[in-house]
DRENDO-1510 file (C-alpha; in Angstrom, 1 decimal, always signed):
<recs>
REC; n; res; u; v; w
REC; 1; UNK; -0.6; +12.1; -5.1 .
REC; 2; UNK; -2.6; +9.4; -5.1 .
REC; 3; UNK; -0.7; +5.8; -5.7 .
REC; 4; UNK; -2.8; +5.5; -8.7 .
REC; 5; UNK; -1.3; +8.4; -10.6 .
REC; 6; UNK; +2.3; +7.3; -10.4 .
REC; 7; UNK; +2.1; +5.3; -13.6 .
REC; 8; UNK; +0.4; +8.4; -15.2 .
REC; 9; UNK; +3.1; +10.4; -14.0 .
REC; 10; UNK; +5.8; +8.2; -15.1 .
REC; 11; UNK; +4.4; +8.0; -18.7 .
REC; 12; UNK; +4.3; +11.6; -18.8 .
REC; 13; UNK; +7.8; +11.9; -17.6 .
REC; 14; UNK; +9.3; +9.3; -20.0 .
REC; 15; UNK; +9.3; +11.8; -23.0 .
REC; 16; UNK; +11.0; +14.4; -20.9 .
REC; 17; UNK; +14.3; +13.1; -20.9 .
REC; 18; UNK; +16.7; +10.9; -22.0 .
REC; 19; UNK; +16.6; +8.4; -19.2 .
REC; 20; UNK; +19.4; +5.9; -19.9 .
REC; 21; UNK; +21.7; +5.4; -17.1 .
REC; 22; UNK; +19.2; +7.3; -14.7 .
REC; 23; UNK; +17.4; +5.7; -11.6 .
REC; 24; UNK; +13.7; +6.5; -10.9 .
REC; 25; UNK; +12.2; +5.7; -7.8 .
REC; 26; UNK; +8.4; +6.1; -6.2 .
REC; 27; UNK; +7.5; +6.1; -2.6 .
REC; 28; UNK; +4.3; +4.1; -2.7 .
REC; 29; UNK; +4.2; +1.5; -0.1 .
REC; 30; UNK; +1.6; -0.5; -1.9 .
REC; 31; UNK; +2.7; -0.5; -5.3 .
REC; 32; UNK; +6.0; -2.0; -7.0 .
REC; 33; UNK; +8.2; -0.7; -9.2 .
REC; 34; UNK; +6.4; -2.0; -12.1 .
REC; 35; UNK; +4.6; +1.2; -11.9 .
REC; 36; UNK; +7.4; +3.2; -13.3 .
REC; 37; UNK; +7.3; +0.9; -16.4 .
REC; 38; UNK; +7.4; +3.7; -18.8 .
REC; 39; UNK; +10.4; +5.0; -17.6 .
REC; 40; UNK; +12.3; +1.6; -17.4 .
REC; 41; UNK; +11.3; +1.3; -21.3 .
REC; 42; UNK; +13.1; +4.4; -21.7 .
REC; 43; UNK; +16.2; +3.2; -20.0 .
REC; 44; UNK; +16.0; +4.0; -16.7 .
REC; 45; UNK; +16.7; +1.7; -13.3 .
REC; 46; UNK; +13.5; +1.9; -11.2 .
REC; 47; UNK; +12.5; +0.8; -7.9 .
REC; 48; UNK; +10.1; +1.5; -4.9 .
REC; 49; UNK; +11.3; +2.9; -1.7 .
REC; 50; UNK; +9.1; +3.4; +1.4 .
REC; 51; UNK; +9.7; +4.1; +4.9 .
REC; 52; UNK; +7.7; +2.5; +7.3 .
REC; 53; UNK; +6.6; +5.6; +9.3 .
REC; 54; UNK; +3.4; +7.9; +9.7 .
REC; 55; UNK; +3.8; +11.5; +8.2 .
REC; 56; UNK; +0.9; +13.8; +9.3 .
REC; 57; UNK; +0.4; +17.6; +9.4 .
REC; 58; UNK; +2.2; +19.3; +12.4 .
REC; 59; UNK; +4.4; +16.5; +13.1 .
REC; 60; UNK; +8.1; +16.1; +11.7 .
REC; 61; UNK; +9.2; +12.5; +12.6 .
REC; 62; UNK; +13.1; +11.4; +12.5 .
REC; 63; UNK; +14.3; +9.2; +9.9 .
REC; 64; UNK; +17.0; +7.9; +12.2 .
REC; 65; UNK; +16.2; +4.1; +12.2 .
REC; 66; UNK; +13.2; +4.3; +10.3 .
REC; 67; UNK; +13.0; +0.9; +8.2 .
REC; 68; UNK; +12.8; +1.5; +4.5 .
REC; 69; UNK; +11.3; -1.4; +2.1 .
REC; 70; UNK; +13.1; -1.4; -1.0 .
REC; 71; UNK; +12.5; -3.4; -4.4 .
REC; 72; UNK; +13.4; -2.9; -7.9 .
REC; 73; UNK; +15.9; -3.9; -10.0 .
REC; 74; UNK; +19.7; -3.9; -9.0 .
REC; 75; UNK; +21.0; -0.6; -9.7 .
REC; 76; UNK; +17.8; +1.4; -8.9 .
REC; 77; UNK; +18.3; -0.4; -5.5 .
REC; 78; UNK; +21.7; +0.3; -4.8 .
REC; 79; UNK; +20.7; +4.0; -5.5 .
REC; 80; UNK; +17.9; +3.8; -2.8 .
REC; 81; UNK; +20.1; +2.2; -0.5 .
REC; 82; UNK; +22.5; +5.3; -0.8 .
REC; 83; UNK; +19.8; +7.3; -0.2 .
REC; 84; UNK; +18.5; +5.6; +2.9 .
REC; 85; UNK; +21.6; +5.7; +4.3 .
REC; 86; UNK; +22.4; +9.3; +3.9 .
REC; 87; UNK; +18.9; +9.5; +6.0 .
REC; 88; UNK; +20.4; +7.2; +8.4 .
REC; 89; UNK; +17.6; +5.0; +7.9 .
REC; 90; UNK; +17.7; +1.0; +7.7 .
REC; 91; UNK; +17.1; -0.2; +4.1 .
REC; 92; UNK; +15.8; -3.8; +3.7 .
REC; 93; UNK; +14.7; -5.6; +0.6 .
REC; 94; UNK; +11.0; -6.5; -0.1 .
REC; 95; UNK; +9.8; -8.8; -3.0 .
REC; 96; UNK; +7.5; -7.3; -5.5 .
REC; 97; UNK; +4.5; -9.6; -4.4 .
REC; 98; UNK; +5.0; -9.0; -1.0 .
REC; 99; UNK; +4.4; -4.9; -1.2 .
REC; 100; UNK; +0.5; -4.9; -0.7 .
REC; 101; UNK; +0.5; -7.4; +2.4 .
REC; 102; UNK; +3.7; -5.2; +3.6 .
REC; 103; UNK; +1.5; -2.1; +3.6 .
REC; 104; UNK; -1.3; -3.8; +5.1 .
REC; 105; UNK; +1.3; -4.6; +8.0 .
REC; 106; UNK; +2.1; -0.6; +8.1 .
REC; 107; UNK; -2.1; +0.0; +8.2 .
REC; 108; UNK; -2.0; -1.9; +11.4 .
REC; 109; UNK; +0.9; -0.2; +13.3 .
REC; 110; UNK; -0.4; +3.2; +12.8 .
REC; 111; UNK; -3.2; +3.9; +11.2 .
REC; 112; UNK; -5.6; +1.3; +12.3 .
REC; 113; UNK; -4.0; +1.8; +15.6 .
REC; 114; UNK; -5.0; +5.6; +15.7 .
REC; 115; UNK; -8.6; +4.3; +14.8 .
REC; 116; UNK; -8.2; +1.7; +17.7 .
REC; 117; UNK; -7.4; +4.8; +20.0 .
REC; 118; UNK; -10.1; +6.8; +19.0 .
REC; 119; UNK; -12.8; +4.1; +19.5 .
REC; 120; UNK; -11.2; +3.6; +23.0 .
REC; 121; UNK; -12.1; +7.5; +23.7 .
REC; 122; UNK; -15.5; +6.4; +22.8 .
REC; 123; UNK; -15.5; +3.8; +25.2 .
REC; 124; UNK; -14.1; +6.2; +27.7 .
REC; 125; UNK; -17.1; +8.4; +26.8 .
REC; 126; UNK; -19.6; +5.5; +28.1 .
REC; 127; UNK; -17.7; +5.5; +30.9 .
REC; 128; UNK; -18.5; +9.0; +31.7 .
REC; 129; UNK; -14.9; +10.4; +31.1 .
REC; 130; UNK; -14.5; +13.0; +28.2 .
REC; 131; UNK; -12.7; +12.4; +25.3 .
REC; 132; UNK; -10.1; +15.4; +25.8 .
REC; 133; UNK; -9.5; +13.8; +29.4 .
REC; 134; UNK; -9.5; +10.1; +28.0 .
REC; 135; UNK; -6.4; +11.2; +25.7 .
REC; 136; UNK; -4.3; +12.3; +28.4 .
REC; 137; UNK; -5.2; +9.3; +30.8 .
REC; 138; UNK; -4.4; +6.7; +28.3 .
REC; 139; UNK; -1.0; +8.1; +27.5 .
REC; 140; UNK; +0.7; +6.5; +30.7 .
REC; 141; UNK; -0.9; +3.2; +30.0 .
REC; 142; UNK; +0.0; +3.4; +26.1 .
REC; 143; UNK; +3.7; +4.1; +26.9 .
REC; 144; UNK; +4.0; +1.4; +29.2 .
REC; 145; UNK; +2.3; -0.9; +26.9 .
REC; 146; UNK; +4.6; +0.3; +24.0 .
REC; 147; UNK; +7.8; +0.0; +26.5 .
REC; 148; UNK; +6.7; -3.6; +27.5 .
REC; 149; UNK; +6.2; -4.6; +24.1 .
REC; 150; UNK; +9.6; -3.4; +22.6 .
REC; 151; UNK; +11.5; -5.2; +25.9 .
REC; 152; UNK; +9.4; -8.1; +26.0 .
REC; 153; UNK; +7.5; -8.8; +22.9 .
REC; 154; UNK; +3.8; -9.4; +22.3 .
REC; 155; UNK; +3.4; -12.4; +24.6 .
REC; 156; UNK; +5.4; -11.4; +27.5 .
REC; 157; UNK; +3.3; -7.7; +27.4 .
REC; 158; UNK; -0.1; -9.2; +27.3 .
REC; 159; UNK; -2.1; -8.5; +30.3 .
REC; 160; UNK; -5.7; -8.1; +31.5 .
REC; 161; UNK; -8.6; -10.5; +32.0 .
REC; 162; UNK; -8.1; -12.9; +28.8 .
REC; 163; UNK; -4.5; -13.7; +29.9 .
REC; 164; UNK; -6.0; -14.5; +33.4 .
REC; 165; UNK; -8.9; -16.3; +31.7 .
REC; 166; UNK; -11.5; -14.2; +33.6 .
REC; 167; UNK; -14.5; -14.9; +32.1 .
REC; 168; UNK; -17.0; -13.4; +34.1 .
REC; 169; UNK; -15.1; -9.6; +33.6 .
REC; 170; UNK; -14.9; -10.2; +29.8 .
REC; 171; UNK; -18.8; -11.1; +29.8 .
REC; 172; UNK; -19.0; -8.0; +32.0 .
REC; 173; UNK; -17.3; -5.7; +29.4 .
REC; 174; UNK; -19.6; -7.3; +26.5 .
REC; 175; UNK; -22.5; -6.4; +28.3 .
REC; 176; UNK; -21.4; -2.7; +28.8 .
REC; 177; UNK; -20.0; -2.3; +25.3 .
REC; 178; UNK; -23.6; -3.1; +24.1 .
REC; 179; UNK; -23.8; +1.0; +24.5 .
REC; 180; UNK; -21.1; +1.6; +22.0 .
REC; 181; UNK; -21.8; -1.4; +18.9 .
REC; 182; UNK; -18.9; -0.5; +17.1 .
REC; 183; UNK; -16.4; -0.8; +19.7 .
REC; 184; UNK; -17.9; -4.1; +20.8 .
REC; 185; UNK; -17.4; -5.3; +17.2 .
REC; 186; UNK; -13.5; -4.4; +18.0 .
REC; 187; UNK; -13.4; -5.6; +21.4 .
REC; 188; UNK; -14.6; -9.1; +19.7 .
REC; 189; UNK; -12.4; -9.5; +17.1 .
REC; 190; UNK; -9.3; -8.3; +18.8 .
REC; 191; UNK; -10.0; -10.6; +21.6 .
REC; 192; UNK; -10.5; -13.7; +19.5 .
REC; 193; UNK; -7.2; -12.7; +17.7 .
REC; 194; UNK; -5.7; -12.5; +21.3 .
REC; 195; UNK; -7.0; -16.2; +22.0 .
REC; 196; UNK; -5.2; -17.5; +18.8 .
REC; 197; UNK; -1.9; -15.6; +19.2 .
REC; 198; UNK; -1.4; -14.7; +22.9 .
REC; 199; UNK; -1.1; -16.7; +26.0 .
REC; 200; UNK; -4.5; -17.2; +27.8 .
REC; 201; UNK; -6.1; -19.2; +30.4 .
REC; 202; UNK; -9.9; -21.0; +30.1 .
REC; 203; UNK; -9.6; -20.7; +26.3 .
REC; 204; UNK; -12.5; -23.2; +25.7 .
REC; 205; UNK; -14.9; -21.4; +27.9 .
REC; 206; UNK; -13.4; -17.7; +26.4 .
REC; 207; UNK; -13.9; -18.9; +22.9 .
REC; 208; UNK; -17.6; -19.9; +23.6 .
REC; 209; UNK; -18.0; -16.3; +25.3 .
REC; 210; UNK; -17.2; -14.5; +22.4 .
REC; 211; UNK; -19.2; -16.6; +20.0 .
REC; 212; UNK; -22.5; -15.9; +21.6 .
</recs>
């Protein structure tokens, strides 16, 4: 069911039973507990509870240790926390007005990361590596990158030509990526972000190179 159907579903359920003393929860990451206003008006305590986890067909992710963002009224949040603790997850409170930014954060750490991996396979193709082989060959460096991030954080995990200030190598990359224009756009966007948020040498020269 799409997120946009939650309010309509709540409205249709509002007449089905006496909601006094009951709690109603939804699991949208982007929408707040206000989507359940129809049930709240009928006496329900309402909250949103969303796991920061990816769910796709063919995988069964464990919920142990998974953060769950919770917002709503106090009674419903208490019920939501009990459910999350039973699942051995990690509940945390979020403000209603922060839900959209929270969900965008989730987009960056999973769906858009998957999109980055997909475009990485296209760059591998430009290097003469088949996409099926590219996936297997990327796994060791991906695993080590995540391990470094977990242990050291982003600044200490950053490697490659930008952290070294190797302008000429970055220029060569941009030239090669003309064959994969979409990937070149991604490279430029991420490289500019790296210059702003991560340690690097020759920052001014690299900025000029990325603007050309």
